[in-house]
N, C-alpha and C positions, 0 to 999 in steps of 0.2 A: 725355661730359663729366663730370668729377667735381663732385658737388654736395655733396661733405661740408664741413661747416663746424665748425672746431675751437674748442671754448670752452677757456679757461684751465685749468690744472691743479688738482685739488682733492687734498687729502691722502687723503680718504676718500670714496667714493660709495656711497650706500645706494640700492638699487633696491626700491621698494615702500614705501607709506605706511600699512600695517596696523600691529598692535601690535608686531610684531618690528621693522618698519622705524622706527617711533616711537622705541622705546628705543635702537635702535642709533645713529641720527642724533643724538639727543639726548646720548646718552653720549660718541660721538666727538667732538662739537662742544664739549660743556662740558669735556672734558679738553685741548681746545686745538687739535684738527685743524680744518683748513678743510675743511668737510664740505658734500656737496650729497646732498639726497634728491631723487631722480627718482620721481614718481609719476603714474598716468594722470590723477587728478582731485585738485586741491587740497582741494576741498569734501569728498572722501571720506577723507581722512587721519584714522586712529583710528577708522574706522567699525567697527560691530558688525553684521556680516551676519547673525549667528545669535543665540543667546541673549543678551538685554541684560543680562547679570550677570556678575561677576567674583568669583572666590574659591570658596570650598567647602574640603572635606576634602583635603589635600594641595595642591590648587591654590592656597588662600589663603596656604599656607606660602611658596610662591614669590613671591607678591605682597609679603608681609612682606619677604622678601629682597631684592626690587627696591628696596623702600623703604629698606632699611638700606645699599643700594649706591648711593642717590643717584637711583634712576631716577624716571620720570615717572607711571607707571600709577596708583601710590598717591595721588598728589596730585590727580590727575583724579577718581578715586574719591570722594574726601573731598568735592568741590565738585559732583558731579554724582549722588550716590546717591539712590534712591527709598525703599529699605527696606534695614535691616541686620539680620542674623541670625547668632548664633554656633550652629554646628552641632555635634552630637555631644558636647553638655555632660555627658551621663551617663557619659561616660568620662573617661580622665585627660587632662591639659591637652596631652600631647604629640599628641594626634589631635583636638583641637578645631579647628574650621574656620570662619573668618570668611567669610561670603558676603553681598554686596551686589547688590541689584537697582539697575541703572543707567539713568539717562536717556541712551539712546545718541545723540540729538541734542546734548545738552549736553556729553557726553563727548568727541564727535568735535569740536564747535566749539571747545572749550577746548583740545585737542590741537592743533588748528590754530594757535590764538593763541599757545600756549606754543611751538610750534616756530619760528613767524614771529618771534617776539621772542628766540630763542636766538641768541647771539653765535657768530659762525663757521660758521652754518648757512645755506645757500641751498636754497630749495625750487624744483625745476623740473619743469614738466608735460611728460610725454612717455612713450613706451614704448621700453625697452631691447630692441633686435632681435639685438645682437651684442657679445661680449666680446673683447677684443684681448688678445694675448700677446706679449711680446718674444722675443728668440731663445733665452732661457733657459727659456721656457715660463710665465714669471710674468706676472700681470696688467699691463697698460700702459694700457688704455683701455675705454670702453663705447660703442656707436655707438646712437644712436636710431633711430627709424622714418623720421625726416625727413632723415636722413644726417648729423646733428650728432654729431660725435666729442668726447667728453670724456676728457681725459687724467687718468689716476690710477693709482697703484700698489696701491690697496687697495679692493676692492669687496665689499660686504655684500649677498646677494641674499636678500630677504624677500618671495617673490612670492605666498605663501599659495595659493589655489586656482586661480590664474591660468594656470599654465603648461599650455597645451594643455587648458583648461578646457572640459568639455562638460556642459551642463545637461539633465537629463530631467525631463519632466512627461509621465506617461503613455508613449504610444508616440511621443511627439514630442520631439526632441532638438535642440539648437543649441549653437554654440561660444560660450562666456561665462566670463568669470571669476567673476561672481556677480551676481545681480539685473540681469541684461541689461547687465551692462559687458562690455567686450571682453575676449576671451581673450588672452593672451600667446604667441604661436606661434614666433617666430624663436628666443627665448632657450633654449628646450628644445633646439633644433637645435645651437645654439652650445655648450652644456653637453655634450651628447653628442659633439661633435667635438673635445672635449678629453679624450676617453676617460672621462668621467664616468658610471658606471653609474646608470640611472634604472628606476624602476618606476611603478605606476599605483595610486592610491588613490582612495576615495570618501568622501563625507559628504553630509548632507542637512539640511533645515530644514523646519519646519511651516509651514503656512498662517498668515497673520496674519489676525485678526479685528477687526472695529470694536466698540469698548467698548459703544457704545449700544445695540447689538443682542444683548447678553447679559444673562441674569438672574441676577445675583449672589446674590440671595436664596436661590438653591437650592443655592449652593456653600457650601463651609467656608472662613471666612475665616482666613488666616494672619497673625498679628501680628507686628509688628517687635520686635526687642530693643532696649532702651535701653542704649546702650553708651558708655563714656567714651572709648574709643579704637577707631579704625578701623585702617587698615593703616599710618598714618604715625606718627613719634615723637611727635608733639604731640597733645593731646587736640582732640577737635572740638566744634563746636557742631551740635546736633541740627538738621536741617533739616526741612522739611514732608515728612512720609513718604506713601506710597502704599501700599494694601494689596495683598496677593497672596491668591489663592484656590486652593482645590483642588476638583477634581471628577473623575470616572472614566468610562471606557469601560464598555461593557455588552455583553451577548450579541448585541444586534441591531446595535451598531456592528461588532462582530467579523463577523457574518454578511455584512454590507455589504462589508466589506473582502475576506473569502474569496471573495465573488461576483464581485468585480472584480480578483482576484488576477492573472487572465490579462493585465491591463492594467499591471501594476506592472513596470516595468524591473527594479527590484531583484529581484523574484521571478522574473522570466524570464531573470535572469542577463545581461541585455543590457549591465550596467556591467561592465568588466574589472577595476576597481579593487576593492580589499578595504576595507570599511567599519569604523568604530570599533565595537569589541565591547560597549563600555559605553554606547553611545548608538544602539541599533538603531532602524529605523524602525517605525512602528506596524505596518505589514503584516509585517515581520520578527517583531515580538513575538507578533502573533496567530498565525502559522503555527508559530513555534518553541516556544510555550507554549500548546498547544491546551486544555490542562486549566484555565488561569487563565480566568475569567469577567470579569475587569475589570483595567484598568490605570489607575494614578494619572496625572493631568494637573495641572501646576502652572499656574495662569492669571496671567499676569505682564504687567505694564504695560511697554510699551517707551519711553515718554517721557511727561513732563508737558505736553508740547506738541502731542500727536497722540492719536488716538483708538485707534491700533494696540495690539492685545494679542497676546502671544506665548504660544501654547498649548504648553508645554513637555511633551513626552512624545509628540507627535504628528507627528514628522518622517515625510514621506512622498515618494513618487514617483508616486503615483496620479494619473490625469488630474482636471482640475478637477470635473468631474460627479461623480465618486465622492468627492472631497474634500468637496464640499458636502452629499452624501447621508449620509456618516458623521458628519460634524461636527454636523449638525442632529439626529443621533440621540443626543447626548450631553446629559446633565442640565444645564440652564443654557444650552445652546447651541442650543435648539430653533428660535430665530430668528436664528441667527448669520449675518452677512454676512462673506464672505471678501473682505479688501481686497487681498490676494495671495496666489496658491496656493503651496503648498510644493513644494519640488524637490529632486532629487538632483543631485550634481554629482561628476563624476570628474575627477581631475588628475594631472600629472606630479609625481613627487617623486625626491629623490636618496637613494640608499642611505646612511645616515649613517655606516656603518662606515668610509667612506672620509674621513672627517674627524678632525682631531686634537681634543684636547680644548679647543683655543682656539676651534673651529669653523671652523678655515681647511681647505681641501680639501689633502690630503696632496700630491697630484701638481700642484697649480696654487698656486704662493705667490702670497700677495695676494688670493686668493679665498675669502671667508668665506660661510656660509650659515646662516640662522636661520628658524625657525618651521616652518609646514607643508610647507616644500620638504624638510625633514629628517624627515618621517614623523611628526610630532606633531600632536595636535588640541587646540585650547584657546587662548583669547586669553592666558592666564597662562604656559602653556608656551613660546609664541611670544615674548612680552615678555622672559621670562627669558633664552632664547636670544638674543634680539636685543641685550639689555644687554651680555651676554659678548662676542658678536661685534663690537659696536660699540666696546668698550674694547679688544679685541685689534687691531682695525683701527687705531685710534689708536696703540696700543703699538708696532705694525710700522711705521707711518708715522713715529713718533718716534724709532725705533731703541731702544725699551725692551724689557725682559723681557716674555714673555707672561703673561697673568693667567688662572690656572686655579684653579677652585674643586674642592676634594676632596669625595667624596660622603660623607665623615664630618663635614663641617662645614657642608653645606647642601643643600637639597632641589634647588636647581639643579645643584649637583656631581652629585647622584644622576642627574638627567636625563640630563645631558650624557654621564656615564659609560656609562650604559645605552645610550644611543643610538651612541656611537662603539665601544663593545665589543662589544655584543650585537647591533646593527642592529635593524631592525623588519621584521615581515611583516604589520603592521596598524597603525593609527593609534595613536601612543603617548599615554597620557594618566597625569597623575601621581596617585599615591595615596600615602598614608602608608606603606601595607605594603611599599612599593618601597624605603624607608629602613630599614637594617639598624639603625641607631643614633638611631632617632627619638626618643628621650627625650632626647637631646643637641641635638635640632633643633627645639625648641618654638618656638611663635609668640612666647612672651613674652620670650625670651632672644636674639631675632634680631639686636638691635642690639649685644649683648655679643658675639656671634659674628663679625659682619662689618664694622661700621661704621669699625673701625680701618683695614680694607683700603680702604674707600671713601675716607677721608680721605687714605691715601697716593696714592691715584689721582687726587686733586683733584675728586671728586665730590661731596663734602659740604661745605658752607659752614662757615667756622670757627665761627660762632655755633652751628650746629647740632651740631657735633662737641663744642663746649665744653659745651653742655647734656647731650649724651649721657654725656661723661665725667663729669660731675658726678653724673648718675643712678647709673651704675656704682660709682662710689665710697660712695654712699649704701647701695646695695644690698650691697655687700661689706662695708662697715663694720656694717650692720644685722645681717648673718649671723654676723659674728664676735662682735658683742655678745650676739646671742641665744645662741649657743653657749656663751659664757663664763659667762652669768649663768643659764641654765635648762639642768636635765639633760636629756640627749638623749632619754631616754624620755618625758619630759613635753613636750618640743618636738614629737616625733613625735604625740602626743596632740593638742597644741594646734592643729597644722597638718593635723589629719586631714581626713577628708571632711565635706562641710556645714559647714565653719567659716568665718568671715569672717576673713581674713588680715590686713585692715586693722585690725579691732578687736584681734586677738593683738598686732600690732605696737605699736599705740598703748598697750595696756595694760602690756606688758613693757618697752618701750622709752620710751614717754612722747612719742612723736612721730607725727605724723600723715604718712603717705606715699600716694602716689597708688596706684591700683588695680593698675596694670601693675607697678610695683615690688614692690607686696606679694604679687603673683602669682608673680613670679620668686623672692622669697624663700621663699615658701611650697613651691614645687617643688623649689627647691634643697635645703631641709631634709628634706621628706617623702620624696624619691626618692634621697637621698644614696648609700645603699649600691648602689642600682641604677645610678646616674650613675657611681659610682666603677668598677664592673665593666664599664660600657660603655667608660669611658675606658681601661682595662686591655686591652680587647678591640682598641680603635682603635690603642693604641700598637703592639700586637702585630703587627696588620695591617701598619702603617706600617713597622715594623722588617724585616718578611719580605715585604712584597709583590712585590719583585723577585727573590725567591727563584725560581730557575728549576726546574721539573719536568723530571727526567730523560725522554725519549723512550721509554725502555724500560720505565718503571714499569708495573707490573701492579697494579690496583685490585682485581682479583677476590677476593684473599685478605686484603685489609684488613678483618678481621672488626669492627674498632671503628666502621666506617662502616655505615649503613643500605645494604640491598641496592639500593634505588632510587637513592642517592646514588653508590654504586660504579658502577651502570650509566651514570648520567649522565656521570661523570668519564671512564668507559671510552669513551663515545661522543663527547663534546667534545674530550677531550685537551687541556686547559688547559695553555698553556707557562709560566705564572707562578702564583704564589700569588695574585696580583691577579686574574687571569682566573678562577681557580678559586673565588674567594670570591664571584663574581657567579653561580655556578651556583645556579638555583632549588633551595631546600631545604638550602643549606650554612649549617650553625649555627656559633656560635663554638666549641661542643665540637668538632664535626667538623673545623673548620678547624685547630684546634690539632693534633688527631691527624694531620691530613694534613701540618702544617708538620714535626712532630717525625719522622714516616716519611721525608719527603723529606730532612730534615737527614741522618738515618742513612743514607739511600740514597746521598747524596753521599760518604758516608764508606766506601761498598760494604758496609754492614752490612744484614741481612735486615730485613723488616718487623717491627715491634714488636707485642707484644700490647696490649690496652687497659691492663692493670696496668702495664705498663712505660712506656706513654705518660704515665700519671698520675704515675709516679715522676719522669719527666723534665720535666713540664710547667713546673715553677717555673723552669727554666733559660731558658724563652723570653723 
């Protein structure tokens, strides 16, 4: 007997209510698509299963871009943060990173409320077991575990760690998506049946501690920063903040971990998945760095409404008994009570080089993937992908042109380009170092870069766009006036290090501008020669990125390139300049050398010397 129940059509169906799913559903619905968000539990929408913080160096840039593109994450951050800090301020503005400690329960409840009140969006509780395809191989439906069939031609999968999720605590393991929630089993099989290549990754989380059991007087207090702006375009009103603290492991802690190493599934290699390089477990850190006598731990509140504390830096897969022993050997944790043990989790993911830059699967029209299913780690990376996948699912449903961000105009573009071009062999995390043109991709100019695009997509309200346009005019006019009235040498001195840009603008132009506008003015003037140089490099790349590299080309005698770079080019054999540009170690100078040699190779001329390349570089 057929028990299937068919629900009416949706333009877009989003599977999963994590950070990627929230942004995908919000974007698709606000752009005008009749959208369904299918999630296991409505009360876990926008939940933070690991670190209750958003932003940081590189990751924060993504959140700023989500803001400029009309996404939800930055708004939720403003109303739920517990502490704000601007990281890396001793360096230039291109690598500053806003990081917010978040009230995870407030964030989640506000995400649920925002989506519930979003027009064109229906939230459905259920587990997707199967994807349906029509005769051409395109998506046509999703089927839930209770037999319900939902018709749609555009599906965004954002399942996080739930695909065949397996939790490990000591030698015990069980199927789970996270924190004793059910794993999703059928969907992996459905994806594999479509010929989609999949692998296995892992991650972990530390034990949660009760605040009342900790001695904060023995720890170093980490003060918050007073900031006029967070991730949103508009300034914010500072809320009641909560302190974070710092403590450290010690040799006794390390010895306890070593004594219990045989009980760690991570060290025993019981997990088949590969873990994040930049967020190793504490047992990994102790064994990989035996000469280090201590490791830093950030002691962070999870919420203003609970006692739970997140000890950042103590991710573990050790059994509970061992966790208690080493936790209580840490300064300030002597009487710590574990509210929930740490654990490791492994899960299925899709090799992302099977995707287009729209995040649509190449071989399955209408199927989009976003978040950890694409091999990334982090709420911010997931949200950025979810936004792009949701936009493109809507664009496809509406018969409109795909929306793609270039790596030269956004960190989201860098991330997606890396994923679909290079693929991943470990969880991908964003850093500013991944962006070749990061001086162009600063936090302060994000609205100048991206808000026009968001307005064209219908994701920014007219009022927000009007206010943004006004600020852009003020910034551009101010820069023009300053350059017309002050000699360039004097301008560079005025806007040098450790100067107050607001005071300079007020003194020279007689007007008071807000901090962000002045920061953009300062950076635009101070770094003008470097920005101009980067723009030339960007235009050069855009002009030549589709230039094909002859299959017969021999890199070994290109003496203008380093030996290491020649070896990498010989090994990877990129087909185009765009692909060659992504090879690690490729500098603008090396790329120019390569472009000229390839241009001459197409004309059947031999490789040029470095001097000949320099003589011809102006023609690029």
